[in-house]
C-alpha positions in Angstrom: 106.1 124.6 61.7 106.2 120.6 62.0 106.2 119.0 58.4 104.6 116.0 57.6 105.5 113.6 54.7 102.1 112.7 52.6 102.3 110.6 49.4 106.2 111.7 48.9 106.2 114.7 49.6 106.7 117.3 52.5 104.0 119.2 53.8 104.1 121.6 56.2 101.3 121.0 59.3 100.0 124.9 59.2 97.5 124.4 62.6 94.9 121.5 64.3 91.9 121.9 65.4 90.8 121.3 69.3 90.0 117.9 69.8 87.0 116.1 68.4 85.2 113.6 71.0 83.6 111.0 69.4 80.0 110.8 70.2 77.5 107.6 70.7 75.4 109.1 68.0 77.5 108.6 65.1 79.7 105.2 65.9 78.2 102.2 64.3 75.4 99.9 65.7 77.6 97.3 67.3 80.0 100.0 68.8 77.0 102.0 70.5 76.3 102.0 74.3 73.4 99.2 74.6 71.5 101.9 77.3 71.1 104.4 73.6 68.6 104.0 71.3 68.8 104.7 67.4 71.2 103.2 64.7 73.4 106.0 64.8 73.9 108.5 61.9 76.6 109.2 59.4 77.6 113.0 60.1 80.1 113.5 62.7 80.2 117.0 64.7 83.1 119.0 64.3 82.1 122.1 66.6 79.9 125.3 66.9 80.3 127.9 64.5 82.7 130.4 65.0 85.4 131.9 64.0 88.2 129.3 64.9 86.4 126.9 63.0 85.7 128.8 59.7 89.4 129.5 59.7 90.3 126.0 60.1 88.2 124.1 58.0 86.9 127.2 55.5 84.0 129.2 54.9 80.0 127.4 54.4 79.4 124.6 52.5 83.3 123.7 52.9 84.7 120.5 51.0 88.2 118.8 52.4 91.1 116.5 50.8 91.6 114.4 53.9 93.8 111.7 54.9 94.3 108.9 57.2 97.7 107.6 58.5 98.2 103.9 58.1 100.6 103.8 61.0 98.3 105.7 63.6 95.4 104.0 62.4 97.2 100.8 63.5 98.6 102.4 66.7 95.0 103.9 67.7 94.2 99.3 66.7 96.8 98.8 69.3 95.8 100.9 72.0 91.8 99.9 71.8 92.6 96.4 71.6 91.8 95.8 75.8 88.7 97.6 75.2 87.6 94.9 72.4 88.3 92.2 74.1 87.7 92.8 77.6 84.8 95.7 77.6 84.6 98.1 80.5 80.6 99.4 78.8 77.9 97.9 78.0 77.5 97.5 73.9 75.6 96.8 71.8 77.5 94.1 70.4 77.7 92.8 73.8 74.2 91.6 73.9 74.9 89.3 70.4 77.6 87.2 71.7 79.7 87.3 74.3 83.0 87.3 71.8 81.4 89.1 68.6 82.9 92.6 70.2 86.7 90.6 70.0 85.7 88.9 66.5 84.5 92.7 65.4 88.3 93.7 66.1 89.9 90.8 64.3 87.7 91.9 61.3 88.5 95.3 61.5 92.4 95.0 62.5 92.4 93.2 58.7 90.7 96.2 57.1 93.5 98.7 58.6 96.6 96.2 57.6 94.7 95.9 54.2 94.6 100.4 53.9 97.1 102.1 52.1 99.5 104.1 53.9 97.1 107.6 53.4 93.6 106.3 52.9 91.8 109.6 51.2 88.6 110.4 51.7 86.4 113.9 50.9 85.0 115.9 54.1 81.7 117.7 53.1 80.0 120.3 55.7 76.5 119.2 56.4 75.3 122.8 56.0 71.6 122.1 55.1 71.3 121.6 58.5 70.5 125.0 60.7 71.5 126.0 64.0 75.0 126.6 65.0 76.8 122.5 65.2 78.5 122.2 62.4 78.1 118.5 60.6 80.2 117.3 58.4 80.2 113.7 56.6 81.5 111.6 53.6 80.7 109.1 51.0 84.4 107.6 51.0 84.7 104.5 52.3 87.9 105.6 55.2 85.6 108.1 56.5 83.4 105.1 57.6 86.2 103.4 59.9 85.6 106.6 62.3 82.5 105.2 63.1 83.6 101.1 62.5 86.8 101.7 64.9 85.5 103.9 67.9 83.6 104.0 71.0 81.9 106.6 72.6 83.8 109.1 74.8 87.2 107.4 74.9 88.0 107.8 71.7 89.7 111.2 69.9 89.6 112.6 67.1 92.8 114.9 66.1 92.6 117.0 62.3 96.0 118.4 61.2 95.6 121.1 58.3 99.1 120.6 56.3 100.0 122.5 52.7 103.0 122.4 50.8 102.5 126.3 49.1 100.3 127.9 51.3 98.2 128.2 48.7 96.0 124.7 49.2 96.0 122.6 51.9 94.8 119.3 53.1 93.7 117.3 56.1 95.0 114.5 58.0 92.9 112.7 60.8 94.5 110.9 64.4 93.0 108.9 66.3 93.8 107.8 70.1 92.1 106.5 72.9 91.4 108.5 76.2 90.8 105.9 78.8 91.0 108.1 81.4 87.7 110.5 80.2 86.1 107.5 81.3 87.5 105.5 83.7 89.2 107.9 85.6 92.9 105.9 84.7 95.6 106.8 81.6 95.6 102.8 81.4 93.1 100.0 81.1 91.4 98.9 83.5 91.9 95.2 82.5 95.4 96.0 83.0 95.6 97.6 86.0 93.7 94.6 87.3 96.1 92.3 86.4 99.4 94.1 86.7 98.2 94.5 90.6 97.2 90.5 90.4 100.4 89.2 88.9 102.5 91.6 92.4 100.4 90.5 95.2 100.4 86.6 94.0 104.5 86.7 93.3 106.0 84.3 95.3 109.4 86.5 95.7 107.8 90.0 96.5 107.5 90.4 100.4 104.1 91.8 101.7 105.9 95.6 102.0 107.1 95.5 99.2 104.1 94.4 97.5 102.1 96.9 99.0 104.3 100.2 98.1 103.8 98.6 94.3 100.7 98.8 94.2 100.8 102.7 95.4 103.0 103.8 93.4 100.7 103.0 90.8 99.2 106.7 91.7 102.0 108.2 93.0 101.5 106.9 96.9 103.3 104.6 99.3 107.6 105.0 99.7 108.0 106.1 95.6 106.1 109.1 96.9 108.1 109.3 100.2 111.7 109.3 98.1 111.0 112.1 96.2 109.1 114.5 98.5 112.3 114.1 100.8 114.8 114.5 97.9 115.7 118.6 97.7 116.7 117.8 94.3 112.9 117.0 93.0 110.9 117.6 96.0 109.0 121.0 93.6 107.3 121.3 90.4 110.2 122.3 88.0 107.6 124.7 86.5 105.9 126.5 89.3 108.7 126.0 92.5 106.0 125.2 94.2 107.4 123.0 97.4 103.6 122.2 98.7 103.4 118.9 99.4 99.8 118.6 98.9 99.6 120.6 95.6 102.4 117.8 94.1 101.8 114.9 92.1 103.9 112.0 92.6 104.1 110.5 88.3 106.4 108.0 87.3 108.4 109.2 83.8 108.3 105.7 82.0 104.7 104.8 83.0 104.4 101.9 85.7 102.7 100.2 83.9 105.8 99.2 80.9 108.0 99.6 83.8 109.8 96.4 85.9 109.1 96.2 89.6 112.4 98.1 90.3 111.5 100.8 87.8 108.5 101.3 89.5 110.3 102.2 92.8 112.8 103.8 91.7 112.7 107.5 92.7 114.5 108.6 89.4 111.8 107.4 87.8 109.5 110.0 89.1 108.6 113.2 89.1 106.7 116.3 91.1 104.2 118.2 89.3 101.4 120.5 89.9 97.9 119.2 88.6 97.8 121.0 85.0 101.3 120.1 84.0 101.2 116.5 85.8 97.9 115.7 83.3 99.8 117.4 80.3 102.4 115.5 81.1 101.1 111.7 81.7 98.7 112.2 79.1 101.6 113.3 76.7 100.9 116.0 75.8 104.1 117.7 77.0 107.8 116.2 76.8 111.6 116.8 77.3 114.4 116.5 74.6 117.8 115.0 75.7 119.0 119.2 77.2 115.4 120.0 78.9 113.6 121.7 76.9 110.2 121.6 77.0 108.5 119.3 73.9 104.6 120.6 73.6 102.3 117.8 71.4 101.0 118.7 68.2 98.2 117.4 69.1 97.2 120.3 71.5 95.7 122.9 69.5 97.2 126.7 69.3 94.6 128.2 71.6 95.4 125.8 74.2 98.8 126.6 74.5 97.8 129.7 74.2 95.8 129.8 77.4 98.1 127.6 79.6 101.7 129.8 78.1 103.4 127.0 77.3 106.3 127.6 75.1 109.1 124.8 74.2 111.9 126.7 76.6 114.8 124.7 78.4 113.4 123.8 81.8 116.4 124.8 83.9 115.2 123.4 87.1 114.0 120.5 85.6 115.6 117.1 87.5 117.9 115.6 84.8 120.6 114.1 86.2 120.1 110.2 86.5 117.1 110.2 84.7 117.9 110.7 81.8 117.2 106.9 80.1 113.4 107.7 81.5 113.2 111.2 80.0 114.3 109.6 76.8 111.8 106.2 77.0 108.7 109.1 77.2 109.6 111.5 74.3 110.4 108.6 72.3 106.8 106.7 73.2 104.6 108.5 75.2 104.5 112.2 73.6 101.8 111.9 71.1 103.3 113.3 67.6 102.3 113.3 64.2 
């Protein structure tokens, strides 16, 4: 089991719950979509009542001790900043004033910066609500951050169940940003637009290379061609499939943080079938220096089992000349505690 240090004590991660989507009905009024009605509700939907949920949270009427990690919230604020300053959705805050949302970001970032390392709150099941849907609520101030920092659909919550004695349990809450769920791209549209504009207006790059740099972001052009023509890499290392129209050319070190040389470097590329490409691109899997598959602890056990993922050495992984790129992915892209 993974371990986490909480308040100077070492805890083992017992399990992780499936990803919880932040609903528009849950977030504060300013964060709501302008097209929706209502002022929001302070209860969070965590899933339908079933064996998996009860095994994780407890019997009906459960009360659980929860913590945020300040470092996770700081990382989350860095990831969500672009949407606050260049919103791609129409939020109610936009209707108040052009800079209202960015001003809220600065206020909320200050709140996060002032937090203790492990802000505590107690979450209580709202067992008075009839039906199969399970909701939780808290009167503690840190819980308000879930409603205050997040936006509908692009923000996700992962909850870890941890213990130091296998008798009592605490719960660690992590937030992360998933732009792809709404915008169809791992990157925020504003970042893509700026990077492409920088390439197109550069006087140091000829027109052919500009085109190749732009299309390499989606695994096309010379970047994909060079991978398909290289027999040491023109297959998916998991499935060994070589059929070209089933293979996706993915950057190991993401396009957005690569320089122009790295963006076209075939050694920064990997061909994967769609499921594995999605897992790798989103940081749910990575590889260590021994070609061992590393599975993100953001993935719940049920998903891992259904995908038949195991942390074993992937012998067919084309690792030579790609060491620095895989190291970057493992250290910076893999989602982890």
